[in-house]
TIRO-2110 file (N, C-alpha, C; in Angstrom, 1 decimal):
// TIRO-2110
14.8, 34.2, -25.9, N, 1, A
13.4, 34.0, -26.1, CA, 1, A
12.9, 33.1, -25.0, C, 1, A
11.6, 33.4, -24.6, N, 2, A
11.0, 32.7, -23.4, CA, 2, A
10.9, 31.3, -23.5, C, 2, A
11.0, 30.5, -25.1, N, 3, A
11.0, 29.0, -25.5, CA, 3, A
11.9, 28.6, -25.0, C, 3, A
13.2, 29.1, -24.7, N, 4, A
14.8, 28.7, -23.9, CA, 4, A
14.2, 28.5, -22.5, C, 4, A
13.4, 29.3, -21.9, N, 5, A
13.0, 29.4, -20.5, CA, 5, A
12.1, 28.3, -20.5, C, 5, A
11.1, 28.1, -21.4, N, 6, A
10.0, 27.0, -20.9, CA, 6, A
10.4, 26.0, -21.3, C, 6, A
11.5, 25.7, -22.4, N, 7, A
12.5, 24.3, -22.5, CA, 7, A
13.0, 23.7, -21.2, C, 7, A
13.5, 24.7, -20.8, N, 8, A
14.4, 24.6, -19.5, CA, 8, A
13.4, 24.0, -18.2, C, 8, A
12.2, 24.6, -18.1, N, 9, A
11.5, 24.2, -17.2, CA, 9, A
10.4, 22.8, -17.2, C, 9, A
10.1, 22.8, -18.4, N, 10, A
9.3, 21.5, -18.8, CA, 10, A
10.1, 20.5, -18.5, C, 10, A
11.4, 21.0, -19.0, N, 11, A
12.3, 19.5, -18.7, CA, 11, A
13.0, 19.1, -17.4, C, 11, A
12.7, 20.3, -16.8, N, 12, A
13.0, 20.2, -15.4, CA, 12, A
12.2, 19.4, -14.5, C, 12, A
11.0, 19.7, -15.2, N, 13, A
9.7, 19.0, -14.5, CA, 13, A
9.4, 17.5, -14.8, C, 13, A
9.2, 17.4, -15.8, N, 14, A
9.1, 16.4, -16.5, CA, 14, A
10.3, 15.3, -16.2, C, 14, A
11.6, 15.8, -16.0, N, 15, A
12.4, 14.6, -15.7, CA, 15, A
12.4, 14.4, -14.1, C, 15, A
11.6, 15.4, -13.5, N, 16, A
10.9, 15.1, -11.9, CA, 16, A
10.1, 14.3, -12.0, C, 16, A
8.8, 14.4, -12.8, N, 17, A
7.9, 13.5, -12.9, CA, 17, A
8.7, 12.0, -13.2, C, 17, A
9.7, 11.7, -13.9, N, 18, A
10.0, 10.6, -13.8, CA, 18, A
10.5, 9.9, -12.9, C, 18, A
11.1, 10.9, -11.8, N, 19, A
12.3, 10.6, -10.5, CA, 19, A
10.8, 10.1, -9.9, C, 19, A
9.8, 11.1, -9.6, N, 20, A
8.7, 11.0, -8.7, CA, 20, A
8.2, 9.0, -9.0, C, 20, A
8.1, 8.5, -10.4, N, 21, A
7.3, 7.6, -10.8, CA, 21, A
8.4, 6.8, -10.4, C, 21, A
9.6, 7.0, -10.2, N, 22, A
10.7, 5.7, -10.0, CA, 22, A
10.8, 5.7, -8.3, C, 22, A
10.7, 6.8, -7.6, N, 23, A
10.7, 6.7, -6.4, CA, 23, A
9.9, 5.6, -5.4, C, 23, A
8.6, 5.6, -6.2, N, 24, A
7.5, 4.5, -5.3, CA, 24, A
8.3, 3.0, -5.2, C, 24, A
8.3, 2.9, -3.9, N, 25, A
9.1, 1.5, -3.4, CA, 25, A
8.3, 0.3, -4.0, C, 25, A
6.8, 0.8, -4.0, N, 26, A
5.9, -0.4, -4.7, CA, 26, A
4.9, 0.0, -5.5, C, 26, A
5.3, -0.8, -6.8, N, 27, A
4.8, 0.1, -8.2, CA, 27, A
3.6, -0.3, -7.9, C, 27, A
2.8, -1.1, -7.1, N, 28, A
1.1, -1.1, -6.8, CA, 28, A
0.6, 0.3, -6.0, C, 28, A
1.4, 0.4, -5.3, N, 29, A
1.0, 2.1, -4.6, CA, 29, A
1.0, 3.3, -5.4, C, 29, A
1.6, 2.8, -6.8, N, 30, A
1.2, 4.3, -7.7, CA, 30, A
-0.1, 4.2, -8.2, C, 30, A
-0.9, 3.1, -7.8, N, 31, A
-2.4, 3.2, -8.3, CA, 31, A
-3.6, 3.4, -7.0, C, 31, A
-3.0, 3.5, -6.0, N, 32, A
-4.0, 3.7, -5.0, CA, 32, A
-4.5, 5.0, -5.0, C, 32, A
-5.6, 4.5, -4.3, N, 33, A
-6.5, 5.6, -3.8, CA, 33, A
-7.1, 5.4, -2.6, C, 33, A
-7.6, 6.5, -1.8, N, 34, A
-8.1, 6.5, -0.4, CA, 34, A
-9.0, 7.7, -0.3, C, 34, A
-9.7, 7.6, 0.5, N, 35, A
-11.6, 8.2, 0.7, CA, 35, A
-11.1, 9.6, 0.2, C, 35, A
-10.0, 10.5, 0.9, N, 36, A
-9.8, 11.8, 0.8, CA, 36, A
-8.6, 11.6, -0.3, C, 36, A
-8.2, 10.9, -1.2, N, 37, A
-7.4, 10.9, -2.4, CA, 37, A
-8.0, 10.1, -3.6, C, 37, A
-8.4, 11.2, -4.7, N, 38, A
-9.2, 10.7, -5.5, CA, 38, A
-8.2, 10.2, -6.6, C, 38, A
-7.7, 10.7, -6.8, N, 39, A
-6.6, 10.1, -8.0, CA, 39, A
-5.1, 9.7, -7.6, C, 39, A
-4.8, 8.3, -8.5, N, 40, A
-3.9, 7.9, -8.0, CA, 40, A
-2.7, 8.8, -8.4, C, 40, A
-1.2, 8.3, -8.1, N, 41, A
-0.1, 9.1, -8.7, CA, 41, A
0.0, 8.5, -10.2, C, 41, A
-0.3, 7.5, -10.6, N, 42, A
-0.3, 6.8, -11.8, CA, 42, A
-1.4, 7.4, -12.9, C, 42, A
-2.5, 7.5, -12.4, N, 43, A
-3.4, 8.6, -13.3, CA, 43, A
-3.0, 9.9, -13.5, C, 43, A
-2.5, 10.4, -12.1, N, 44, A
-2.0, 11.9, -12.4, CA, 44, A
-0.6, 12.1, -13.8, C, 44, A
0.3, 10.9, -13.5, N, 45, A
1.3, 10.8, -14.8, CA, 45, A
0.2, 11.1, -15.9, C, 45, A
-0.6, 9.4, -16.3, N, 46, A
-1.3, 9.4, -17.8, CA, 46, A
-2.0, 11.1, -17.8, C, 46, A
-2.4, 11.8, -16.7, N, 47, A
-3.2, 12.6, -17.5, CA, 47, A
-2.0, 13.8, -17.8, C, 47, A
-1.1, 14.1, -17.3, N, 48, A
-0.1, 15.1, -17.3, CA, 48, A
0.5, 14.5, -18.8, C, 48, A
0.7, 13.6, -19.0, N, 49, A
1.4, 12.8, -20.4, CA, 49, A
0.3, 13.3, -21.5, C, 49, A
-1.2, 12.8, -21.1, N, 50, A
-2.0, 13.2, -22.3, CA, 50, A
-2.3, 14.7, -22.7, C, 50, A
-2.3, 15.4, -21.6, N, 51, A
-2.6, 16.6, -21.6, CA, 51, A
-1.5, 17.7, -22.1, C, 51, A
-0.2, 17.0, -21.8, N, 52, A
0.9, 17.8, -22.9, CA, 52, A
1.1, 17.6, -24.3, C, 52, A
0.4, 16.2, -24.4, N, 53, A
0.7, 16.0, -25.9, CA, 53, A
-0.5, 16.2, -26.7, C, 53, A
-1.5, 16.8, -26.0, N, 54, A
-2.6, 17.1, -27.0, CA, 54, A
-2.3, 18.5, -27.1, C, 54, A
-2.1, 19.6, -26.0, N, 55, A
-2.1, 20.7, -26.0, CA, 55, A
-0.8, 21.5, -26.8, C, 55, A
0.4, 20.5, -26.5, N, 56, A
1.7, 21.2, -27.1, CA, 56, A
1.7, 20.2, -28.3, C, 56, A
1.8, 18.8, -28.2, N, 57, A
2.4, 17.9, -29.4, CA, 57, A
1.1, 18.0, -30.3, C, 57, A
0.0, 17.7, -29.9, N, 58, A
-0.9, 17.7, -31.1, CA, 58, A
-1.4, 19.1, -31.7, C, 58, A
-1.7, 20.1, -31.3, N, 59, A
-2.2, 21.6, -31.8, CA, 59, A
-1.0, 22.2, -31.8, C, 59, A
0.0, 22.0, -31.5, N, 60, A
1.1, 23.3, -31.8, CA, 60, A
2.4, 22.5, -32.7, C, 60, A
2.6, 21.1, -32.5, N, 61, A
3.8, 20.3, -33.1, CA, 61, A
2.8, 19.6, -34.5, C, 61, A
1.3, 19.4, -34.4, N, 62, A
1.0, 18.6, -35.4, CA, 62, A
1.2, 17.1, -35.8, C, 62, A
1.3, 17.0, -34.1, N, 63, A
1.9, 15.3, -33.9, CA, 63, A
1.1, 14.5, -34.4, C, 63, A
-0.6, 14.4, -34.5, N, 64, A
-0.8, 13.5, -35.0, CA, 64, A
-1.9, 12.9, -33.5, C, 64, A
-1.3, 13.1, -32.1, N, 65, A
-1.5, 12.4, -31.1, CA, 65, A
-3.2, 12.8, -30.8, C, 65, A
-4.0, 11.2, -30.4, N, 66, A
-5.4, 11.7, -30.0, CA, 66, A
-5.7, 11.6, -28.7, C, 66, A
-6.0, 12.5, -28.1, N, 67, A
-6.1, 12.3, -26.4, CA, 67, A
-7.3, 11.4, -26.4, C, 67, A
-7.5, 10.7, -24.9, N, 68, A
-8.6, 9.8, -24.3, CA, 68, A
-8.6, 10.4, -23.1, C, 68, A
-9.1, 11.5, -22.7, N, 69, A
-9.0, 11.9, -21.3, CA, 69, A
-9.5, 11.2, -20.5, C, 69, A
-10.7, 10.5, -20.9, N, 70, A
-11.1, 9.3, -19.8, CA, 70, A
-10.3, 8.7, -19.1, C, 70, A
-9.5, 7.8, -20.0, N, 71, A
-8.6, 6.9, -19.8, CA, 71, A
-7.2, 7.2, -19.0, C, 71, A
-7.1, 8.5, -19.1, N, 72, A
-6.1, 9.4, -18.0, CA, 72, A
-6.4, 9.0, -16.6, C, 72, A
-7.8, 8.9, -16.2, N, 73, A
-8.4, 8.6, -15.1, CA, 73, A
-8.6, 7.0, -14.7, C, 73, A
-9.0, 6.2, -15.8, N, 74, A
-9.5, 5.0, -15.3, CA, 74, A
-8.6, 4.0, -15.5, C, 74, A
-7.6, 4.0, -16.6, N, 75, A
-6.6, 2.8, -16.8, CA, 75, A
-5.8, 2.6, -15.2, C, 75, A
-5.5, 1.5, -15.1, N, 76, A
-5.0, 1.1, -13.6, CA, 76, A
-3.6, 0.0, -14.0, C, 76, A
-2.6, 0.1, -13.2, N, 77, A
-1.7, -1.0, -13.0, CA, 77, A
-0.9, -0.7, -14.5, C, 77, A
-0.5, 0.2, -14.8, N, 78, A
0.6, 0.7, -16.7, CA, 78, A
1.7, 0.3, -15.8, C, 78, A
2.5, -0.9, -16.2, N, 79, A
3.8, -1.0, -15.7, CA, 79, A
4.5, 0.6, -15.6, C, 79, A
5.6, 0.6, -14.4, N, 80, A
6.4, 1.6, -13.9, CA, 80, A
6.9, 1.8, -15.4, C, 80, A
7.7, 1.2, -15.9, N, 81, A
8.6, 1.1, -17.1, CA, 81, A
7.7, 1.7, -18.5, C, 81, A
6.5, 1.4, -18.5, N, 82, A
5.8, 2.2, -19.7, CA, 82, A
4.9, 3.7, -19.2, C, 82, A
5.0, 4.0, -18.0, N, 83, A
5.0, 5.1, -17.5, CA, 83, A
5.9, 6.2, -17.9, C, 83, A
7.4, 5.8, -17.7, N, 84, A
8.5, 6.4, -17.5, CA, 84, A
8.9, 6.8, -19.2, C, 84, A
8.7, 5.4, -19.9, N, 85, A
8.5, 6.0, -21.3, CA, 85, A
7.7, 6.6, -21.9, C, 85, A
6.2, 6.9, -21.6, N, 86, A
5.5, 8.0, -22.1, CA, 86, A
5.7, 8.9, -21.7, C, 86, A
6.8, 9.2, -20.3, N, 87, A
7.0, 10.7, -19.7, CA, 87, A
8.3, 11.2, -20.7, C, 87, A
9.2, 10.1, -21.2, N, 88, A
10.2, 10.2, -21.9, CA, 88, A
9.8, 10.6, -23.1, C, 88, A
8.8, 10.3, -24.0, N, 89, A
8.3, 10.6, -25.2, CA, 89, A
7.8, 12.2, -25.3, C, 89, A
6.8, 12.1, -24.2, N, 90, A
6.2, 13.3, -23.9, CA, 90, A
7.4, 14.8, -24.0, C, 90, A
8.3, 14.5, -23.5, N, 91, A
9.4, 15.4, -23.1, CA, 91, A
10.1, 15.6, -24.7, C, 91, A
10.5, 14.9, -25.4, N, 92, A
10.7, 14.8, -26.5, CA, 92, A
9.4, 15.5, -27.6, C, 92, A
8.6, 15.5, -27.5, N, 93, A
7.3, 16.1, -28.2, CA, 93, A
7.6, 17.5, -27.8, C, 93, A
7.4, 17.9, -26.3, N, 94, A
7.3, 19.3, -26.0, CA, 94, A
8.7, 20.1, -26.6, C, 94, A
9.4, 19.2, -26.4, N, 95, A
11.0, 20.2, -26.4, CA, 95, A
11.4, 20.3, -28.1, C, 95, A
10.6, 19.4, -28.8, N, 96, A
10.6, 19.4, -30.2, CA, 96, A
9.8, 20.3, -30.7, C, 96, A
8.7, 20.8, -30.2, N, 97, A
8.0, 21.7, -30.7, CA, 97, A
8.1, 23.0, -30.2, C, 97, A
8.7, 23.2, -28.8, N, 98, A
8.8, 24.3, -28.6, CA, 98, A
10.3, 25.0, -29.8, C, 98, A
11.2, 24.1, -29.9, N, 99, A
11.9, 24.6, -30.8, CA, 99, A
11.6, 25.0, -32.4, C, 99, A
10.3, 24.5, -32.7, N, 100, A
10.0, 24.8, -33.6, CA, 100, A
9.1, 26.3, -33.9, C, 100, A
9.0, 26.8, -32.5, N, 101, A
7.9, 27.8, -32.5, CA, 101, A
8.7, 29.3, -32.4, C, 101, A
8.5, 30.3, -33.0, N, 102, A
9.1, 31.5, -33.3, CA, 102, A
7.9, 32.9, -32.3, C, 102, A
8.9, 33.9, -32.5, N, 103, A
8.0, 35.1, -31.4, CA, 103, A
7.1, 35.2, -32.0, C, 103, A
6.7, 35.1, -33.3, N, 104, A
5.5, 35.5, -33.9, CA, 104, A
4.7, 34.5, -33.0, C, 104, A
4.9, 33.2, -33.3, N, 105, A
4.0, 32.1, -33.1, CA, 105, A
3.8, 32.2, -31.5, C, 105, A
4.4, 32.6, -31.0, N, 106, A
3.9, 32.7, -29.5, CA, 106, A
3.1, 33.8, -29.3, C, 106, A
2.9, 34.9, -29.5, N, 107, A
2.0, 36.2, -30.0, CA, 107, A
0.8, 35.8, -30.3, C, 107, A
0.7, 34.9, -31.0, N, 108, A
-0.8, 34.3, -31.8, CA, 108, A
-1.7, 34.0, -31.0, C, 108, A
-2.6, 34.0, -31.4, N, 109, A
-3.8, 33.0, -30.6, CA, 109, A
-3.7, 31.7, -30.7, C, 109, A
-3.9, 31.5, -29.5, N, 110, A
-3.9, 29.6, -29.2, CA, 110, A
-5.1, 29.1, -29.8, C, 110, A
-4.5, 28.2, -30.6, N, 111, A
-6.0, 27.6, -31.5, CA, 111, A
-7.3, 27.3, -31.1, C, 111, A
-7.0, 26.9, -29.9, N, 112, A
-8.1, 26.5, -28.8, CA, 112, A
-8.6, 27.2, -28.0, C, 112, A
-9.7, 27.4, -27.4, N, 113, A
-10.2, 28.1, -26.2, CA, 113, A
-10.0, 27.1, -25.0, C, 113, A
-9.0, 26.4, -24.7, N, 114, A
-9.0, 25.4, -23.5, CA, 114, A
-9.3, 25.5, -22.2, C, 114, A
-8.8, 27.4, -22.5, N, 115, A
-9.9, 27.3, -20.7, CA, 115, A
-11.1, 28.4, -20.4, C, 115, A
-11.6, 28.4, -21.9, N, 116, A
-12.7, 29.1, -22.1, CA, 116, A
-13.0, 30.7, -22.4, C, 116, A
-11.5, 31.0, -22.5, N, 117, A
-11.7, 32.3, -22.9, CA, 117, A
-10.1, 32.2, -24.3, C, 117, A
-10.1, 33.0, -25.0, N, 118, A
-9.1, 33.4, -26.0, CA, 118, A
-7.7, 33.6, -25.5, C, 118, A
-6.6, 33.2, -25.9, N, 119, A
-5.0, 33.9, -25.1, CA, 119, A
-4.2, 33.6, -25.9, C, 119, A
-3.3, 34.1, -25.9, N, 120, A
-1.8, 33.9, -26.7, CA, 120, A
-1.2, 32.6, -26.1, C, 120, A
-0.7, 32.1, -27.2, N, 121, A
0.2, 30.7, -27.2, CA, 121, A
1.1, 30.7, -26.0, C, 121, A
1.6, 31.7, -26.0, N, 122, A
2.8, 32.0, -24.8, CA, 122, A
2.1, 32.1, -23.5, C, 122, A
1.0, 32.3, -23.4, N, 123, A
0.3, 32.3, -22.4, CA, 123, A
-0.2, 31.0, -21.9, C, 123, A
-0.6, 30.7, -23.0, N, 124, A
-1.3, 29.0, -22.4, CA, 124, A
0.1, 28.2, -22.3, C, 124, A
0.9, 28.1, -23.1, N, 125, A
2.3, 27.5, -22.6, CA, 125, A
2.5, 27.6, -21.2, C, 125, A
2.7, 29.1, -20.6, N, 126, A
2.8, 29.1, -19.1, CA, 126, A
1.6, 28.8, -18.2, C, 126, A
0.5, 28.8, -18.7, N, 127, A
-0.8, 28.3, -17.9, CA, 127, A
-0.1, 26.5, -18.2, C, 127, A
0.0, 25.8, -19.4, N, 128, A
0.5, 24.4, -19.0, CA, 128, A
1.6, 23.9, -18.4, C, 128, A
2.3, 24.9, -18.0, N, 129, A
3.5, 24.4, -17.3, CA, 129, A
3.0, 24.5, -15.7, C, 129, A
2.7, 25.6, -15.2, N, 130, A
1.6, 25.3, -13.7, CA, 130, A
0.6, 24.2, -13.7, C, 130, A
-0.1, 23.8, -14.8, N, 131, A
-0.4, 22.7, -14.7, CA, 131, A
0.2, 21.5, -14.4, C, 131, A
1.3, 21.3, -15.0, N, 132, A
2.5, 20.3, -14.7, CA, 132, A
3.2, 20.0, -13.6, C, 132, A
3.2, 21.4, -13.0, N, 133, A
4.1, 21.4, -11.5, CA, 133, A
3.0, 21.2, -10.6, C, 133, A
1.5, 21.8, -10.6, N, 134, A
0.4, 21.6, -9.8, CA, 134, A
0.2, 20.0, -9.5, C, 134, A
0.7, 19.1, -10.7, N, 135, A
-0.1, 17.9, -10.3, CA, 135, A
1.1, 16.9, -10.1, C, 135, A
2.5, 17.6, -10.3, N, 136, A
4.0, 17.0, -9.9, CA, 136, A
3.9, 17.0, -8.8, C, 136, A
3.2, 18.3, -7.9, N, 137, A
3.1, 18.3, -6.5, CA, 137, A
2.3, 17.4, -5.4, C, 137, A
1.0, 17.1, -6.4, N, 138, A
0.3, 16.1, -6.2, CA, 138, A
0.8, 14.9, -6.1, C, 138, A
1.5, 14.3, -7.0, N, 139, A
2.2, 12.9, -7.3, CA, 139, A
3.2, 12.7, -6.1, C, 139, A
3.4, 13.9, -5.6, N, 140, A
5.0, 13.9, -4.7, CA, 140, A
4.4, 13.5, -3.0, C, 140, A
3.0, 14.1, -3.3, N, 141, A
2.5, 13.6, -1.8, CA, 141, A
1.9, 12.8, -1.9, C, 141, A
1.0, 12.0, -2.8, N, 142, A
0.5, 10.9, -3.2, CA, 142, A
1.4, 9.8, -2.7, C, 142, A
3.0, 9.7, -3.4, N, 143, A
3.7, 9.1, -2.9, CA, 143, A
4.1, 8.9, -1.7, C, 143, A
4.5, 10.1, -0.8, N, 144, A
4.9, 9.8, 0.3, CA, 144, A
3.3, 9.6, 1.4, C, 144, A
2.3, 9.6, 1.1, N, 145, A
1.0, 9.5, 1.7, CA, 145, A
0.9, 7.7, 1.6, C, 145, A
0.6, 7.5, 0.5, N, 146, A
0.3, 6.2, 0.1, CA, 146, A
1.4, 5.2, -0.3, C, 146, A
2.6, 5.2, -0.3, N, 147, A
3.6, 4.1, -1.0, CA, 147, A
4.3, 3.5, 0.4, C, 147, A
3.3, 2.9, 1.2, N, 148, A
3.4, 1.7, 2.3, CA, 148, A
4.7, 0.8, 2.1, C, 148, A
END
């Protein structure tokens, strides 16, 4: 079933997200921006945590998570250890939610039109994985550019 593949991919990339945050030599660099780099690595990490906890945890897993998307981009100087803890908890939520989904659940329409149109839950889970991978690459590039 596709959920096993999704669990494996989300686990791989959320663990890679932890590694990227741990790889910043200077913790302050996680929060740097530049004239051509609008989002810091720390804020992208918060955004990924908020996104996955909202669309997988709250919507599919009924976790009760309440998102404040604006804070994902405005909060600064969250300690590295706290970011890593958030990523670890997000991984737990994602895996435990995917464990509960049946083939029928995946074929159902996702409860929200998060992209502006109707789609299956399976489709949206694949989209969310792509979103995670996209921002993970941005964080890697941010770290290599601005972690002096």
